[in-house]
N, C-alpha and C positions, 0 to 999 in steps of 0.2 A: 457277568450276570446274567441271566436269562431273562429273556423276553418276557415270558408268562409272569414274571415275580410283578413286574411293573406293569402289566396288564391287570394283574389282580390287585394293585394299591389304588388304580383310575377305576376299577369296577366298584371298590368298597366305597370310594367317596361319591360315587353316582348315586350308588344306593343309598347310603346315606341321606342325601339330599331329598332324593325321591319318599324315605321315610318321613322327613321335616314336612315334606308337603301334604302326606298320607294327615299326618297327625293335626295339622293347623285345618284342613278338611274336616277332621274327627269333632276336634275341640270347639268346630263352627257349625256342628248339627242342626242345632238350635237357634243360629243367630239371623234375623227377618234379614232377607233379602240378600243372603250371603252367595257368593259364587265361586263354588268348586275350583281348586286347580287340576292342571297334572302333568308328568313327568315324561318328558319324551326325549330321548336317548340317540345319537349318532356313531358310529365307529369315526375313531382315528386315524392315522394316516395307515398306512399300508408299507412295509420296507419289501421294494421290491428286489427278489432274489434271481429272475428271468426276466426278460420281457416274451414278449410274441414273437413268432415267427408268421409269414403267410407261408400257403400251400406254394409249392415249385410242380413241376411236370413230374416229376419224378418221390415226391415226398407231399405229404399231408402239413396243413399249417399246426402251432404248437399255440398252447393258450400260455398267458401271463401265469407264471410261480410269482405269489405275494405272501408275507407274513404280515396278519394285523397286529398292530401295536396298543389295542385297547379302545375303550369307550369314553367319549363325554357328551355333556348339556347341552342338546340340542336347542328346547326351550323348555320352559315353564309356563304353561297355556293357562287362561282364565275363563273356564267352559260356561257361557252365558246363557244356558239352557231357562225354560221357565221353569221357576218352582212350583209347587202346590201352594195353593189357598187354602188359608186358615180362616172360618167363620170366626171372628172375635165379634160384632154386635157391635162395636163402640164407631161411631162417627166420625174420628178422627184417625180412624185406622183406614189404611186407603193402600190399596195394591196396584198394579198394574197388570194389567190382564193382554201379554201381545208386548214389542219391543218398546223401548224409551226410557227416560230416566227423571224422576222426581228433582227439582233445579235447586238449588239451596244456595244464599249469600249473606253477608254480613250488610245485609239492606242494598240500596240503590244510591247512585249517586248521577242524578241526570237522567239518562234514558240507558243508563249500564249496569252491568249487576256489580257488588262488589263481591272478589274474591268467590266465584263461582265454583261450585262442586257438586255433584252429582251422586245420586245415590235409587237404589230399590225397594231400600226400606222406608215403611210409609207410616210409621208409628209416629204421629206429631200430636200437637196439644198446642194449647192457649195458654199465651203469657197473661201476665197482669195486664197489660196495654190490649187485651182480645186478638193479638196478630198469634198467624199458624208458625208453626217453628219445631223444630226437632229437640229429641232427647240432649241436644248440647247448644240450645239457644238459637240455632240458624235457624232464618229465617225461608218458610217454600216461599218460593217466587213464582207469581202468574202476573195477571193483568185486574188491576182494584177496580170495579165498576161503583158500589154504593150507591145504585141506580136502584127503582122501580122496573119490576118485569114490562111494563110497560112502556119505559123507555129505551131499555135494551139497546144503549148508544155505547157501542166499544169505546174504551177512552184512548187506546194504543197505547198506553203507559206502561209501562214495566214497574212492579213494586212490589211488596209483600201485601200479603191478604188478611183484612184485618174484621174480625165479628165485635161488635161492639158489647162490651160486656151486660149491656142492660136487654139484650137478645134474648125473647123467650126459646127460641128454639134454634137450630140450624140442619140446613141439610146438603149434600156433597154429590151431583151428579154423575153417571156415566162419561157425560164429556167435560167434566172439570169443572163447572158452573155450582159454585157456591152461595147457596139461599140461606138468609133469617129472617125471624120472625121479630119484627121491631118491638119496643113498650107497647106501641099502638095496634099490633095486632096486624100490621102491614107485611108484605114480603117485599123483601130486598132482596137484591144480586149484589153479595160482597164482592165478588172479584171469579176468576176462572182460573183455574190450575193450568200451567203449561207445563208441557215435557221436551226435554232435550233427545234428538236421535243423530248417533253419529255413524258414519258408513263404517267402521270398524269396531265394535265393543271389545274384540280383544286385544286392543292397542291402550285401551284405558289402563291409567295406574291405581292400583291400591292406596288410599293414603291413612288407611283404619277411621275407626268409629263408622263404619259402612258407607265409607264414601269412595269415590272414583274425582279423577282432576285426568283430563285429554293429555295426549302425550302429541309427540310430533306425528305418531303413526297412527293416532285413533282418528284423524280426521279432524279439524277443527267445524265449531259452529259457528265462531265468529269470522263471518264472511268477507267483510269489512276489514277488519284487524282494528277497530276502535271500542272493542267489549264487548260480549254478549248482550245483544238486545231482543226486543221482546218481539221484533219481526224474522229474528232469526231460530225463535222455538214453535214447537207445534201444539195444537190443541190436541185435546186428548182423542183419538180416532182419526187424526187426521196426517197430511204424510211420513204416512206407514210406521206411526206411533199405535200402541193399543190403546184401550180402553181402561177408563177406571173403575175399581170394585172398592166401593165405600162398604164399611163394616168387615174388611178380611186385612189378611196381611200375606206376602209374600213369604212362603216356609223356605228354608236353606233349599239349594238343589243337589245337596251332599247325599248319595245313596249308603248306608252303611254296608249292609250286602259287598259291593261293590268297593268299598275303601277295606274293608276285613280281607277279602280276597287279594287287591291288590297289595295288602302291608305282607300277608305271606308270602307271595312272590317277589317283595321286596326281601325280605327275612331269607328266605332259601339263596337269591341272588348272591344277597350278602357273604351268607355262610360257604358258598360254592367258591366264590371269589377267597373267601380266607383258604378254604382248601387248596388254592390253584396255591397260593404262596406257601403253605405248610411242604404241599411237594414238590414246589420248586428247593424250597429250605432242603429239605432232604437229598434232592440230587446233588443240591451243591456239597451239601456235607461228602456226601458218598466221593464228590471229586476232591474234597482234601486229604480224605482218606485213602486215597490210593497208593500214598508216600505216608509210610509210618516210621 
């Protein structure tokens, strides 16, 4: 069989994966905090027809002769560029301007977070108890204070942030500080939102629901290996993290013009590979018909 036929099959499979990634990007063009994917190819092995030879006193050198055997998938990247910020005016809509992720979890045991996951989607809500949660009920993790501004004594504890249901109003600052006015009209600090920062954002694993989870290549923020604690997180604006923008949400970083262009490239690449198979089949047919 011809090498070109198998090269065409490999090319078709890889362009199908590229179209899958593009389709997912377009489907999430309006998903808050979504980070687009990118498909990278690399060539497969090359068959050696003749090796290289060095130049001699009477003759120059000769380059190697090789035939490539197709392509393969090199990587599917997650591109963590900043998405545009959309102003909503809603107090619990939060965006991160810069690096970092909101930390979510199933509450806290002792000084560590239960099942920590990370997100850039900052559409948060208050549950029946006044705790700040995401759309799936995971708690937004930070440092709870519940102290008046005059005290301003950090507790050093990690936990969920609670705004009492009796509070008249509340606000969130760019440094993550959550304030509310209690029923008597006094200003109280409910707590402070903390952010997680990883050495390699592209190494994070998407787990659905706008959430990321750390992997072996993302770098672990759990330095001592006994669970994620407050000291291993960063206050907004510190440790290389960005600041919080209240009343705004980070849009998807998908660029539709780029995605449609890549779709055309993938479609034409797929068609070209099918043409290779068709042409190879015609050559094989001619060979079969040499003897009638």
